[in-house]
N, C-alpha and C positions, 0 to 999 in steps of 0.2 A: 297587184293592186298599188295604187300610188297611194303612198305612206311616207309619212316620216318615224323612221323606228330605231332611234340609237338608243344609247344604255340608260338603263334608269338613272334617273337621278340628274342625267346627264342632256346638257343642249349640244344636237350634233356629237356624240361621243367627246370623249379625252381630248382637250385642246393639244395643240402641236407643243411637245417639251412637257405636258401635264404630269406624266410618268415620272420623266428625268427630274423633274423638280420635286415630286413627291419624293424619292429615293433620296434625292440631295438633302433632303430636308432631315430626314434621318439619320446620313451622316454627319449635317450639322446640330441636329438634336444630339447625339452620340457623343460628339463634341465637345457640346456647353455641358453636357452631365458631368462628362471626364476632363473639363478641364484644357482640350485640344485648340489651337488657334486655328484659322484662316490660312489652306494651303495656299503657295506661290512658286515661282520660279526658282528663288534666292532662296538664302537659309532662312529658316522659319524657326521662330522662338516656342517654344514649348513649354506651360506650368504641369509640372509634373500635379496630379490627382491623387496619387497611391496614399492608402490602397484600393483604391478604386482604379481599373486601365484606363488608360490614358488615348486616345485613339485619334491618330492625322492624318488628314488626306494631301497627299505630296500630288506631285504635277508626276508623268511617268510617261516615256515614250510608246508607243505601238508595240505589242508583243509579238514574237515571230510567228510565224505560220506555223510551225510545230509546236509552238509554246514551250519551247526548251531554251534553254541560256540561264543568264544571273541577272539578278535587279541588284548594284550596289546604290549605296548610301551613307553619306559621312553623318557621324554624331559625336557631337562634343557635350561632352559629362562633368558638371562642373565636381567641386571638391567635396562640397556635403550629401552627392547622392545618396541614397541607401546602397549598401553592398548587393543587396539581391536583386539590382535593378535588372531587368530582362527587356528586351526587345523583342519584336516578330511583325511579320508580312502581311497582310491582308489584301486581298483582290476582291471583286464583286461586279454580277453583269448587272443590264439595267433593270432587272427582277429582284434584285437584292442577295443571291444566291451570293454567299461568303464562302471564299477560300483562305486558310493561313497557314503560317509557320512561323515555327519560334525561332530564334537567331539568339546569338549569346549572352549572359551577365555580362555587362557593360560597369567598366572601368573609369574613375576620373581621367579625362585627357579626352583628345581625337581619334576616334577609331574608326576607321572604314568598316561596314558589315556588310556581309555580302549573301544572298538569298539565291537558292539553286532552285532552278523551275525544271520542270520534266514528269513525266509518268513515273508513277512508283515514287518518286523524291517530292522534297519539298511543297507545295501548298496541299492542304489535305480541306475535304470539305466540313464544314460546320454548319447544322442546323439541317443539312439534306446530305442525301445519298450519292450524288452525281462524283466522277473522277476528273482530277483535272488533267486535262488531253488535252489537245490542238482545240476541238472544239471548245473548249472551254477557256481556253485561251483569247479564241478568237471574240467570245462574246465578254470577254473582261472590259470595264469603262471606267473604272477608277481602281486608283489602288493607293494605299499609304503603309504607317508603320501604326504599332501598338506598343504600349511600355505598361509593365507591371511593377508590382512588389509589394510583400506583406507589410513594408514599415509605411509609417504615415509620411509623405514628403510631400512640400512646394518646390522643389527646386526648378530651373531654370535650366533647359535642353537646349541646343541648336541643332537643326536638323536639315539636312542638305537634301535636295530631289534625289530622283531614282534613276538611273543610268542602267541602261540595259547590254550587255553583251550577250551577242546571239551566240547560239552553241553551234561549231561546224556543220555544215550538213550531214548526217549517215549518209553511209550508202548502203547498208544493208540489204540482202537480198529481200524482193518483197514477199508476202506471207503471210494466211490465216492462221490466227493463234484462236486457242481456248475454243475451239469448235466443239459445240455442243449436239449430240445425235439420241436423242430420246428414242426409246424403241427397240434399241438393238439387243438380239435375242443372242442365247447363248450358241445360235447356230451360228454367227457372224451377220446376219440380216436384220434389216432394221423391219420390224413388225407396224404395219401402218392397217387402216380399217377405212371403207370407204364412206365418205359422207364427213368424214371427222379431221380437224385441222391437225397438221402434221408441220412442227416448225422444227426451225436450227439456227443457232446464233453465233456469231463468229466477230473476230476483233482482228481489223487485215491492221497491218503493219507494214509502210507507215497507214496511220491513219490522216484523212483526207482534213483538213481544216473546215472545210463546209463541206458537211457529209451528203448533203444533200445534192450539191454538183456534180453531177452525172458526166461533167466535162473531166471531172479530177477524180472518180473514183466508179464502177459500177461492180454488183455481185449479183449473179444468177444462177439458180440451179435447172440443171438440163435432164430433163427425165426423157428414156428414152424405152419405148415397149418391146414387148419380143416380136414385133412384125418391123423394128424397125423405124419407128415414126416418135420424134423426138418433139417435146413441148419444153419452151423455156418460162421460168418463173422468177421476176427481177426480184429482188434482196433491197432492202430501205435501212435508213440508219432508225433505231428508236430508244429512246430512252424512257424506262420504265419509271412510273410517277406515283406519289400518293395522294391521297384526297383530304381534305381538312372540310367538314362540313361547320360554318362558324355561327349557326341557324338563321344568318339576313343574306349569307354569301357563302362561296367555296374557294378554297384556295387549291393550289398542288405544288408538288414540291418533289424534285429526283428522288427516287428511294434507291437507286443501284449506279451502280456506272453503266454509259449508255455504250451499245454495240449495234452491227449489222445484224439484222433477221432474213430470213425467207422462209414464206408460210407457203404451205401446197396442201391442198384438199383432192384426195384420190376421187375418183369416180368409178374406175371401173377394176376389180380384182386381176390380180396376176400377179406377174414378178418383172420388175424395172428394174435399169441399169440409171443410175446418176450420176451426175459431176457438177459440182461447184466450180464454177468459174469467177475469177476476180481479174477486173484490168483497172491500172492505174493509169493518171495521165505519166507521159514522159516515157509511156512501152513497157512498165512492168505487168507483168501477169502470172497468173497461178490457175491450173487446173487441176483439182483436186478430185481422183476418184474417189467415191462413197462405198460403204457397203451396199449389198442390192437392197429395193424396195420390195418385200411380202406384203403384198396389200392383199386382206382377205373382206368377205363382205356381199352382200349384193349389191350389183350396177345400181348405182346413186345418180341422181338429175334433181337437185333440189332447187333450184333455182328458176325464178321465172322466166318463162319465154313467152314471145308470142306465139299463139296457137298453129302451127302447121295446116291442120285440115279447116281452121277457121279464124284468120287472120283479123277478125273484128274482136276479138277474145286472147286473156293470158291463158296460161295453164304452167300447172306445175309437176312434172315428172307426169305429162301426159293425160291430168286432170283441169278440169277447168275450175280456173280460179278468178274469184270476182273481189277486188280488193274493196275494201269498206274501210272507212274513217276518216278523220279531219285532218284537216293541213297544220300539221303541228311545228311551224318553221323554227321556232325557238320556246323559252320556259315561260315568256312573258311579249305583250303585244300593246304597245301606246295607243296605239287607234284604238282596240280595242277598251281601254281606258277612258280612252274623250269619247266615244260613240257611244258604248251601252253601262258603262260606269261599274266598268270591272276594275280589281283592285290589281295592281302588279305583281306577279308570282314574283316570290324573291328569287335572284339569281342564283342558288343553288343546284347547277345545273344538272348533277348526276342523280342527287335527289329527287328533283324536280320533276326528271324526264321518267326515274323508276315510281313514280306517284301517278304519275299521268297515264304511262304503260299496264301500272296495274288497275285501273279504275274502267282505261279502255276494254283492256282482253276482256273483263269479265263480260262487258255490253256487247261482245261478241267482235269489237276492231281488229283486223288483221292485217291494215295498211297505214301510213301516216308520210308525210312528207318533213322534211328536217332540209334548213336551210347552212350551211357554209359561208355564212355569214360573219360580217367581222364584230358582233356583239353576239355569237354564238358559238360556232364550232370551226371558222375561218381557221388556214393555215398560217396564210402569207397574206401580212399588214405591216402597217408602218410601225416600225420601231421604237416609237417612244409612247405609243400605245402599250398599257399594261398588258402583258403575256405573250408579247409579239417580239420578232425578232429582225421586223425587216425583208427588202425586196431578196429575194432568192434563198432566205431561209424560215424554216416551218416552227411552229408554236407547238413544242413538243408535248405542251400541257393541254392543245388540243385536240394533238391527236393522240395521245392516250385515254382524252376523254370520248373520242369517238370509239375509239374500241371499247369502251365503256358500254357507250350508248347501245350499239350495235349488239354487243352481248345480251344486253337487258332487253332491247327489245325482240332479240330471237326467243330467249326464254320465256317470255310472255306471248310467244305466235304473232309475231308482227313484224313486217320486215317494212322497210325506206327508202323512201323515192331520197337521195341525196341530191341535191342542187347546188352544184357545183356554184356558180355565180350568182349574185340577184342583182337585179339589173340597177339599182342604185351606184353599182360600184363602176360603172361605166355613164353615169349620167350627171347631167350637170343642169336636169332640170328636177324630173318627177323623181323625189326620194334622194336627191345627189348625194353622191359620197365619194366621187371622184376627187376630190380636194383633200381626200387623205388616204388614195391609193398608194399603194407604195411605189410606181411605176411613175407616180406625177414627180416631175421633177421639182415642182413644193414641196413635195413631202420627201425628198431626197432620192427620187429616180429619175428617169432618163427621158419621158414624154411631155410636149407641151402639150397636148389635147387626147382627151378620153379617146379619140379612133384610132389613135393606135395602138390600143389595147386589140382591135383586130388586123391590122394591117401593118404593123411593124416588127420586122424580123427579128427584133432582141425580144420583144414582148411575146410574140410565138413561142419562144425557144423557150422562155420562161415559164410559159403555160404547158410547154409538151414535158418540160423537168416536173412540174407540179403534177399532171396527169400521169405518170412516171410513177411517182408515190402513189396517190392515191389508188392506183392499181395494185401496185405491188402491196400496200399494206391490208387493203380491204377487199378488196374481188374476190378472194375465195369465199367470204362471209354470204351464208345465203340469205341473211336478214336483209340484206342489199336488193331492193328490187329491181333496183335501174339507176342509170346516171343521168339526172336533168343538167345539161349544160349552161341553160341563162333560163332564170326565172322572168317572164314578160320583157323580151328580147326588145319587142318593140316600144318599147319606153327609154333605150338607152340611147347614146348620140347619135347610133348609127339607124333609130328605128325608121327612117325614113330613106335610107339607103339600100334597096334590097338587091342590089351588085355585091354590097359588103357583105350582109347577113349573109347570102347564098354564099360566097365563096371559104366565108368563114366557115359556116357552118359544114359544108362538103366537106373541109379536109379535116376539121377537128372530128365528126362523128364518123369518117374514115379510120383516124389514128387510135380513137377509143375503138372500135370493135377490131383494129388490126394487133393492138397490144394488149386487150383484156383477155386473159386464156380463159376465163370463165363465160365469157359471151355474155355477159349482162344489155338488158335491150337498151338504147340510150334513147333521150328525148332530148326537146325545148318547149317553149314555153310562151305561148301570147297573151298580152294583156286585153280586157275588154269582153270581147264573147268571141262564137266561130267566125264573124266577118272580118274580125284580125287577122286571121291566118294569114300568112303568103305561103301561098298553095304551091308555089315552088321549090322553097326547103321545107316544106310539110312533103312532096312526093319524092324527097332522095331517098332512094331505097336504105341508106344509113341510119336514116330515122324511124325508127322502129313503131314508134306510136307518136300521136299526137297529142299535147297537151295544151288546155284552154282554161280561159276564165267562162264563168255563167252569172257576171254582176247586169245589172239590168236597173233603168231609171225605174217608177213608180208609174204602175200602171194609168194611171190620169195622165203620166208628162208623156208618154211614148205607146201608141197602139200598139196590143198584141205583145208587150214587153214581159208580162208575165213569166215566171219562172216555169210553165205548163210547155208552152210555147217554143220558149226559148230551148229548152232541153231537147223537145221533137226537132228543132230545126237545128239542133247543134249537129246530129248525123246527118239527117236529109231535109234540107232546108226547100228543095224542090228548085230553086236558085243555081242555075249551072256556075257561075261564079264560085256560090258559096256553101255548095255540098260537098260537105267532106266526104261522106260516106264514097264518093268515087274514087279513093286514093284505097281504100281495102286494108284500112287499118285501123288498128284499137283508137278509141276517142276517149279521151281523159280527162274531164274539168275535177282541176285540183284547187280551183281558189274558186267560191260561189257564197253569195248571203248580202241580198239587196244590192248594193251596189258598194263602191269602195269604200266610201263613209255607212255604212250598214244600212238600216231601215228599221222602221217602228219594229218595237220588240214582238210584237203581236204578229206583223208578217213573218220577221226570224222564226218565230216558232213554228210557225208554217211550213217554211221554207225548209227548215232541220228537219222536219217530220215526213214533206213529201219527195224531197230532194234525190234519197237512194231508190222510190219507187218511180220516179218519172224517168230517171236515166235508165232502170230495168226494163222499163217497156219500151224507152225510146233507141236502144241498141248499144247503149254505151258501155264502153270497156271496165267499167269499175261505178262505186258509188263514187257521186261528188264528193269533193272534198269542202265543209265549212272551213271558212278563212275564221272566223270567231271564238278561238279552241277555249278561252277563258271564258269567255260566256257558258260555253257548254260544260265546263268544267267546275265551275264558282256555282251555277244554278244544278250542277248532276242531272243533266239532260242528256241523259244517253238513252234513253228508250227508241230513239229511231235506230239506232246501230243495231238492238236486240231485235227490234222488228224486222226490220230486214235480213235479221241473220237466220232468224225463226221461217220466216216466207222462203227461203232458199234451201234448205237443207236438204241435200238430197239432188238439188236441183242442177240442171248442165245445160245452157243454151244453146252451146256450137250445131249447128246445123249450118251448110251452105246456102239451106234453102229457109231459113229463116229470116223474117224479117218484120221492123215494127208495123201495125197494121191501128188504123184509127177505127174507133167506134162509137156508136151512135147512142146516149145515155141522154134520157129525157126523166124530169121529174117536175110535178105542178109546181113545185116549190124553188124552183131557180135554174141557173145553170149548173148542168155538169159537165166534165173534162174527162174523157175516155180513151184509153190507148191500151193495146196489147203488143206484146211478142208473141210472134205465132210460126208455129214449124210444125210439118205434118205430125199428126197424132198427139198436140199437144200446145195451149195457149196461156200464156200468162197475162191478167188483165190488171189494171189499176183502174178506180174510179176515184173522183175531186169536184167537192165542191169546188167549184170555178172560183166566185167569189172568197172564198174560204181560203184558196190556196195564194190568193194575188195578196191579201189584205190581213189576212189572221181575223183572230176576233172569233166573235159568235157566229154562228153559221145556221142556216136554217136546216130544219128536219127534211129530211127525203123517206117517207116510209114506203113510198110508192114505185122506186125507182126502177126501168127497163133501159135495158142493155140490148141491143141490137148489133148482133155482128154479122156483118154484111156478106162476110166471104162465104162461100160455099161450103158449108156443112156435110161430110158424107153421113150416108144414113146408118144407123146401129146406137149402139147404147152409150151414154155421153156420164162421164162423174165430173161435177160440179164440186168446187169446193170454194168456199166463201170466207176469206182472212180477216181476222181484226189488225188492219196496216198501223196501229200505235202500238200492239202488243207482239204482233207475231204469231198468235196463235190461232187456231178454226175456230170458226164461229159456227159454220153448216155445213154440210154435205150433202148432198143429192143426187140422186141417179136419173135420169131421163133417156126416154128410148125417143128418138130422133128420128122424122120420116126421110131427112136429106132437104138440104140447101139451106137458106138463110135461117138464124137462129135467134129468138129473142127470151133472155133471161130475166126475170123477175129478181131485183136485187134485195139480201134483209136492209133494214132502215140504218142510213146514214146519217150521219149527223155529226156536227162540231160544236161541242159543249163544254166547258171545262169538268163535269161531273160525268159526264157520256164516256165508259170504256170503250166505245167503238165508232169514234166518228166518221170515220173513212173505211173501204172496203177493198180489198184485192181479192181477185178471184184468180183460182187455175181451174184449166177446162180440160180435160183426157178425154181421148177416144180409145 
């Protein structure tokens, strides 16, 4: 959808340098309160403000890659200085995470003060739980000294700049330290259970200064079964975090030292051999045999798959699964506020998603879509934006949040389609964010134009690195329904370059399938409607299902543009070029609801109420995802999810012979639209007041509607059930004796009226 979705209260997101300026303002405010003066490269005079702590920012050289060595400064203390005057060193990153270490008490005269840097000594975290490591050293952007005394004093000190003496390079043998092995039993085996995550943590020595760079370090768990078949599970760096809900926003901070981890979720019982393998740049390598894995439990496969028997649908553990739920791409939506008058949900990400999941789950929702966007849960963005660390380094705050979101979704029975890149990242027009992309040279990157995201060798390597991290950290989670590589790929700068789009998707899709040991489905997404789909890309064997929009003009602006016909045509339009059914893949509408700028609320009510039923009888792989999620939530408009969930309870639409068939529905009081999903012995139908479905609002009463089923129905006893499509409950059931041939049914009254509990009808016909 074309939209402008930057942060709440911001125009186009934080301006370049905004976060840095805010952090510097904090230092200056601290300096003003404590009496410190401006930093410079020369000697600086600072007036003590004891007994308050006096803080001074100093110029400092870049720290060494391993974060070890010494920082030295000279301090001249006057004779009237208090006798308990002490000094310390502080360092902080762009997010204000503070490390400090104390130095000696100062005597009158000029003193050279040396501060040691290194793991286990020197700077200690203050206000958070991270450890001083090579990772923390490389993230540091400011440094200085602080002075304290219990005495009142306004003496003036002279302080020199900080000088670095890097520690000699250590040549210790590469090793994996502090490795945790949960589940270790008295029999010397590690006891695991099918379907349950098992994870280990370890700390490599030396620790890479960029733990996300696979050229510097890689970690993998190699698991081998009794038949000698092996599977690699990549490791990843993680920083445990804690969150604080401020009421109108949320903040996160490290809760402990960072480490590397490997996650593994066994699917088959048995005994396995496992080896932990590590590789450092420069040739260092370690291979650590682990105790044997004793996996108990039944065979388990709780992941969403494209169904083998009927590849138009999804299944889980061989059971038919039909996703139902809205597009929940982030916790707020400016476009919804602009066009539908909703209120922006406060950016309390974890709390907001938890509340969404709780309300949606209670209505029968089992699936949502979430974007890894710069304003939501992205991992890599320009480093002067709050929470991000720039090109090639990942937001540990968002990485941790995504863990919590997936756990929370799973606890509520909801699976998530993760959108890796939204179209704005590679757009200079629609919803453009290219100007803030970390690969953009103007934002500190190396690309001069957004097309390089799809073609430049360095950009592709960085994308490969991010892909590896996402798979290593999240692929074992059954809450991940699928990887969606792009939203609305045709709105990016390469939208009119089919060869570029094809080449990129061919390689990227193959890589996702090759690297994901749990084999989640992969897809990409086109804006507009089914006519926008690039059939060559959609036909790629590694593109497992097809994601489209179902946006449309008002019916009086474009003939045949009402949602009912659009949904039916999205699967089988009859146009050879646009007939997606020919590809024999699941077709899934992941954005709809009027057009990109919404539609009148009455029409949106009608489309929300009818969308899932229209998708069902058209043969789509899931209920369409309404884009306007805040409109749903703030209006408590959950009834359509309850209705379709109730109607489908116990159903299974899979059958290679199943087909969407039009029905003839007639009424003296206006046009009806009717269609059914039919397979031998069973038919699910849906009848809609055509005018109400297109416009919403009041609808005619249809007390005498008749439905002609043109297909030949075999002679015998028929069971016909009529359902309330607003509430998903049975209205009437009848048994008919049919002589064979065409069949005409008389429906219960169909009406659209706000006080009427049964405005539309859905029917089940079984034989």
